[in-house]
C-alpha positions in Angstrom: 197.2 223.6 124.6 196.2 220.1 126.7 196.0 218.8 123.2 199.7 220.0 122.0 200.8 218.8 125.7 199.0 215.2 124.7 201.2 215.1 122.0 204.6 216.4 123.7 203.8 213.6 126.1 203.1 211.0 124.1 206.0 211.8 121.9 208.4 211.5 124.5 207.2 208.4 125.7 207.5 206.8 122.5 211.0 208.4 122.3 211.9 206.9 125.5 210.8 203.6 125.1 212.3 203.3 121.6 215.8 204.6 123.3 215.1 201.3 125.6 214.7 199.1 122.5 218.1 200.3 121.0 220.0 200.6 123.7 224.0 199.1 123.4 223.7 196.2 124.5 225.6 195.5 128.0 228.2 192.9 126.5 229.9 192.9 130.2 226.6 191.5 131.3 225.9 189.1 129.1 229.5 187.9 129.6 229.0 187.9 133.9 226.1 186.2 133.0 227.5 183.4 131.0 230.3 182.9 133.2 228.2 183.0 136.9 226.3 179.9 135.2 229.2 178.3 134.4 229.3 175.6 136.6 225.7 174.5 135.9 226.7 174.6 132.3 229.7 172.1 132.5 227.9 170.1 134.9 225.0 169.6 132.1 227.8 169.0 129.5 229.6 166.8 131.0 226.7 164.8 132.5 225.1 164.7 128.0 228.7 163.7 127.3 228.9 160.8 129.5 225.4 159.7 128.1 224.9 159.9 124.7 222.3 159.2 122.8 221.8 157.9 118.7 219.2 159.7 116.4 215.7 159.4 117.4 216.7 157.8 120.1 217.8 160.6 122.2 215.0 160.7 124.8 217.6 161.5 128.1 218.8 164.5 126.0 215.2 165.8 124.9 213.9 164.8 128.4 216.8 167.4 130.0 215.8 170.1 127.5 212.5 169.8 128.4 212.8 170.4 132.0 215.4 172.9 132.4 213.4 175.4 129.9 210.1 174.6 131.0 212.0 175.9 134.9 212.6 179.1 132.8 209.1 179.6 132.0 209.6 178.8 128.6 206.2 177.3 126.8 207.2 173.3 126.0 206.1 170.5 123.3 207.5 167.8 123.4 207.6 165.0 121.0 208.1 166.4 118.0 209.9 164.6 115.3 210.0 162.0 117.6 212.7 163.2 120.4 212.4 166.7 119.2 211.8 169.7 122.1 210.5 173.2 121.2 210.2 176.1 124.0 208.8 178.8 123.1 209.1 182.4 125.3 207.1 185.5 124.0 208.1 188.7 125.2 205.9 191.3 123.8 205.9 192.5 119.6 209.0 192.3 117.9 211.2 189.9 115.7 210.6 185.6 115.7 213.6 184.1 116.2 214.8 180.3 116.6 217.2 179.2 117.6 218.5 175.6 117.1 221.0 172.7 119.3 220.7 169.3 117.2 221.2 166.5 120.4 221.9 163.6 119.0 225.9 161.8 119.1 227.7 159.5 116.6 228.8 155.2 116.8 232.8 156.2 117.3 234.6 155.0 120.1 235.5 157.7 122.6 239.3 157.3 123.0 240.1 161.2 124.8 240.5 159.3 127.7 238.9 162.1 129.6 236.9 161.5 133.6 233.8 162.4 132.1 234.5 159.9 128.4 231.4 157.7 127.0 231.9 154.2 127.9 228.5 153.6 126.0 227.1 151.4 123.0 223.6 151.7 121.4 221.7 149.5 119.6 221.1 151.0 116.0 217.9 150.5 114.3 219.1 147.4 112.5 220.2 145.9 116.0 223.6 146.1 115.7 225.1 147.0 118.3 227.5 149.9 118.4 230.2 152.1 120.8 228.4 156.0 121.0 229.9 159.1 121.6 229.6 163.4 121.1 232.0 163.5 118.7 230.4 166.3 116.7 230.2 167.9 119.9 226.4 168.1 120.2 226.5 167.9 123.7 228.4 171.1 123.6 225.8 172.9 121.0 222.6 171.3 123.7 224.6 172.7 126.8 225.4 176.2 124.5 220.9 176.8 124.2 220.3 175.6 127.4 222.7 178.4 128.9 221.5 181.2 125.9 218.0 180.3 127.2 218.7 181.1 130.7 220.3 184.6 129.6 217.6 185.3 127.3 214.9 185.3 130.4 217.5 187.3 132.6 218.3 189.7 129.7 214.0 189.7 129.0 213.8 194.0 129.6 216.5 194.3 126.4 214.3 192.7 123.9 211.2 192.4 122.7 209.7 189.4 120.6 209.2 185.5 120.4 212.0 183.4 121.1 212.0 179.6 120.0 214.3 176.9 121.4 214.9 174.0 119.0 216.4 170.6 120.6 216.8 168.8 117.2 217.4 164.9 116.8 218.9 162.9 114.5 221.1 165.5 112.4 223.8 163.2 112.0 221.5 160.3 110.1 220.3 163.5 108.5 215.9 163.4 109.2 215.9 165.7 112.7 215.2 168.5 111.3 212.4 167.6 108.5 211.2 165.4 111.3 210.1 168.9 113.8 209.8 170.9 110.0 206.8 168.3 109.4 204.8 168.6 112.5 205.4 172.0 114.3 204.3 174.7 112.0 200.6 172.9 112.8 201.4 171.9 116.3 201.4 176.0 116.5 205.0 176.9 116.4 205.4 180.4 114.8 207.4 180.5 111.8 210.8 182.3 112.6 211.9 185.7 110.4 215.3 184.1 111.8 217.1 180.9 112.2 220.2 181.0 114.2 222.9 178.1 115.4 226.1 177.2 115.7 228.5 174.5 116.0 231.6 173.3 117.4 234.4 173.5 115.3 238.7 172.2 116.2 239.4 175.9 116.0 241.1 178.1 119.3 238.9 178.5 121.9 237.6 182.6 121.5 237.6 182.5 117.8 234.3 181.8 115.6 233.7 181.8 111.9 230.8 183.2 110.5 230.6 183.6 106.6 227.9 184.2 104.3 226.9 182.6 101.0 227.2 178.4 100.3 229.4 176.8 103.9 227.8 172.9 103.9 226.9 170.6 100.9 224.7 168.8 100.1 224.2 165.0 100.8 222.4 161.8 99.7 222.4 159.2 102.1 221.3 155.7 100.6 221.9 152.1 100.5 222.4 150.0 97.2 221.8 146.3 97.2 222.8 143.8 94.5 221.6 140.5 94.4 222.8 137.3 93.4 222.5 133.3 93.5 223.9 131.9 96.6 226.5 128.8 97.2 229.2 126.9 97.9 232.2 129.0 98.9 233.9 126.1 97.3 231.7 126.2 93.5 231.6 130.0 93.1 230.9 128.9 89.2 227.8 127.2 90.7 226.9 130.9 92.1 226.3 134.7 91.1 228.5 136.1 93.7 226.4 139.5 95.4 230.1 140.6 96.6 231.8 140.3 94.1 229.4 142.5 92.3 229.6 144.8 95.3 233.3 145.4 95.1 233.3 146.1 91.6 231.1 148.9 91.8 233.1 150.2 95.1 235.6 150.9 92.7 233.6 152.1 89.3 231.8 154.4 92.0 234.7 156.3 92.0 235.2 157.2 88.2 231.9 158.9 88.6 234.0 161.7 90.8 237.2 161.3 88.8 235.6 161.1 85.6 232.8 162.2 84.7 232.2 164.9 87.7 233.0 168.8 86.4 236.4 169.4 89.0 235.6 172.5 89.3 231.6 171.8 91.1 233.0 170.3 94.7 231.3 166.1 94.6 232.4 162.9 97.0 231.0 159.8 96.4 231.6 157.5 99.4 230.9 153.7 100.9 231.1 154.3 104.6 229.8 150.4 104.8 229.4 146.9 103.3 227.4 144.4 104.6 227.3 140.9 103.2 227.6 137.5 104.3 228.1 135.8 107.4 230.3 132.7 107.3 233.8 131.8 105.9 232.1 129.6 102.7 229.0 130.6 101.9 228.0 132.5 98.8 225.6 135.4 100.4 222.7 136.1 97.9 223.2 139.6 98.9 225.2 142.0 99.3 224.3 145.9 100.5 226.4 149.4 99.9 226.2 152.4 102.3 226.8 155.8 100.0 226.9 158.8 101.2 227.6 161.9 98.6 227.7 165.5 98.3 227.2 168.4 95.8 226.7 172.3 95.8 223.9 171.8 93.3 221.5 169.9 92.7 222.9 169.3 88.4 226.0 167.7 90.0 223.7 165.7 92.4 221.5 164.1 89.6 223.8 163.5 87.4 226.2 161.3 90.5 222.7 159.6 91.1 222.2 158.8 87.5 226.0 157.4 87.2 225.7 155.3 90.2 222.1 153.6 88.5 223.9 152.7 85.4 226.4 151.4 86.7 224.6 149.2 88.6 222.2 147.8 85.9 225.7 147.4 84.2 227.1 145.0 86.2 223.7 143.6 86.4 223.5 142.6 82.8 227.5 142.0 83.0 226.9 139.1 85.0 223.4 137.8 83.2 220.3 139.4 86.1 217.1 138.5 85.0 215.6 142.3 86.1 213.9 140.7 88.9 217.0 140.9 90.6 218.8 144.2 89.6 220.2 146.1 92.2 217.6 148.2 94.4 218.7 151.9 95.8 217.2 152.4 99.2 217.0 156.2 99.4 217.0 156.7 103.6 218.4 160.9 103.9 218.8 164.0 101.8 219.9 167.6 103.3 220.2 170.7 100.6 223.3 172.5 100.3 223.8 175.1 103.5 223.9 179.2 103.0 224.0 181.7 105.1 222.5 185.2 104.1 224.8 188.1 103.7 222.3 190.6 105.7 221.7 188.6 108.6 225.7 187.2 109.0 226.9 191.2 108.2 224.0 191.8 111.2 225.6 189.4 113.7 228.9 189.8 112.5 229.0 193.4 113.4 228.2 192.5 117.0 230.1 189.8 118.1 233.4 191.7 116.6 232.4 194.3 119.3 231.8 191.4 121.3 235.4 190.0 121.1 237.3 192.4 119.2 238.3 192.0 115.3 240.4 189.1 114.2 238.6 186.9 115.7 236.4 186.1 113.3 238.2 183.6 111.1 238.1 184.5 107.2 239.0 183.2 104.1 237.9 179.3 104.8 236.5 177.8 101.8 232.9 176.3 102.2 233.2 172.1 103.6 232.0 169.5 102.0 230.3 168.3 105.7 226.6 168.9 105.6 224.0 169.7 107.9 220.1 169.6 107.9 219.6 173.0 110.0 218.1 174.8 107.4 215.3 171.5 106.8 213.7 173.8 109.6 212.7 176.7 107.5 213.8 176.2 103.9 209.6 175.4 103.4 208.8 178.6 104.5 208.3 182.0 103.5 210.8 183.7 105.3 214.2 181.5 105.0 216.2 182.9 106.8 219.2 181.6 108.3 223.0 181.9 110.0 224.7 178.8 110.8 228.1 179.4 112.6 231.4 177.5 113.7 232.7 178.3 117.0 236.2 177.4 118.3 236.4 174.5 120.4 240.2 173.3 121.5 241.7 175.0 124.1 245.1 176.9 124.3 247.9 173.7 125.0 245.9 171.2 121.9 246.1 174.7 119.7 249.8 174.9 120.1 250.8 171.1 120.4 249.1 171.0 116.9 250.9 174.0 115.5 254.4 172.3 116.8 253.5 169.3 115.1 252.8 171.1 112.0 249.3 170.2 111.7 246.2 172.2 110.9 243.9 171.4 113.9 244.5 169.7 116.8 241.4 166.7 116.0 238.8 166.4 113.9 234.5 166.2 113.6 233.3 162.8 114.4 236.9 160.9 115.2 237.2 159.4 118.9 239.6 162.3 119.8 237.1 165.1 119.5 237.0 167.3 122.2 235.5 170.7 123.4 237.3 172.6 126.1 235.4 173.6 128.7 236.1 177.3 128.3 234.2 176.7 125.2 230.8 176.4 127.1 231.0 180.3 128.5 232.6 181.3 125.1 229.9 180.1 122.9 226.9 180.6 125.5 228.0 184.3 125.1 228.5 184.4 121.5 224.9 183.3 120.9 223.3 185.1 123.9 224.6 188.4 121.8 223.8 187.5 118.5 219.8 186.5 119.3 219.7 190.2 120.9 220.9 191.7 117.8 218.2 189.9 115.9 215.4 191.3 118.1 217.1 195.0 117.6 215.5 197.1 114.5 
């Protein structure tokens, strides 16, 4: 009889534990925590916004992330992938979930006129000094992560498992995630069952966009350098002008998309910069083009690169150059297409709809040609389950003004007028906290 009683007691204890683990998520508590932390988070956001840092230079931002996570009790690793930060919070047995926020900014002049607008400049790796601003919302991403990290500590009784917070460098140039991935697992960071991230979008605050399948394109970043024979501007016949060759190439590159690529296979070729010469009357010895391409499948990607190489070679031959002076290609970064996991998306959407109500997940928008390196944190792992969704950060006033002017959005990422509605800070924190709690539930 005593043996039977023990079995019954154990069964009841196990049942109670199961009921606690699977009890409904307390949305009001999450909102309460996020709103109570609003002043602190907005202060952090404004500070990061005023002090933007380029990729692999985010020492100040990384220090803020490390300090805040350490104060919350996370086990810290810094200097991962040069300036990356990892915070690990173990809370019993359960899933391993990784949350990522990127920290770097853009080489853009800020034109928002905000009182906390960036007025900073920075020197790029090539020594060129440029204006810098957070024109893609990475300041909000980092702030959301710090708010979510605090909420998850306050809600430790509501979840079990291991939470990994990632402050990632250099998303914009495309190498930060790969740099962290190459180091962190070797240094003891556990491979996650799920990877989650959020990105700002000029959707109205209070809305989000989370869909399964391909959502962002893959991308290559590379430089093409044309070589010629320098000379006096008054005697072009005595020189071989690399600027003319580069100009010819720019025009021919566009035919790769318009005449060589399948119109139903999305792809882009962009020449983002031309660097050549110094003086008005000197023909330089070289000219460099900085290219960016976008694609959704690798057959298209390989075809684009192959045709660019052939165009380059054809121009060199047409100008009578020896093989030693044929154009060179320097690969600088590559990211794969981003494809959200269907089961993970459905799991998160189910709970987010309960949090904010129906109709707030903007569906039906096609995948974008913009790219991300978020997925490179896990694409070489055994488990590659991830979800990356967009969060609206446009104020009601800006949204209404844009609608009145017949615009789809009030502004776009990477423009000098891009801004984040401060009301989106607690909103994003609430979304991220809710999604994480759901991922820890069986």
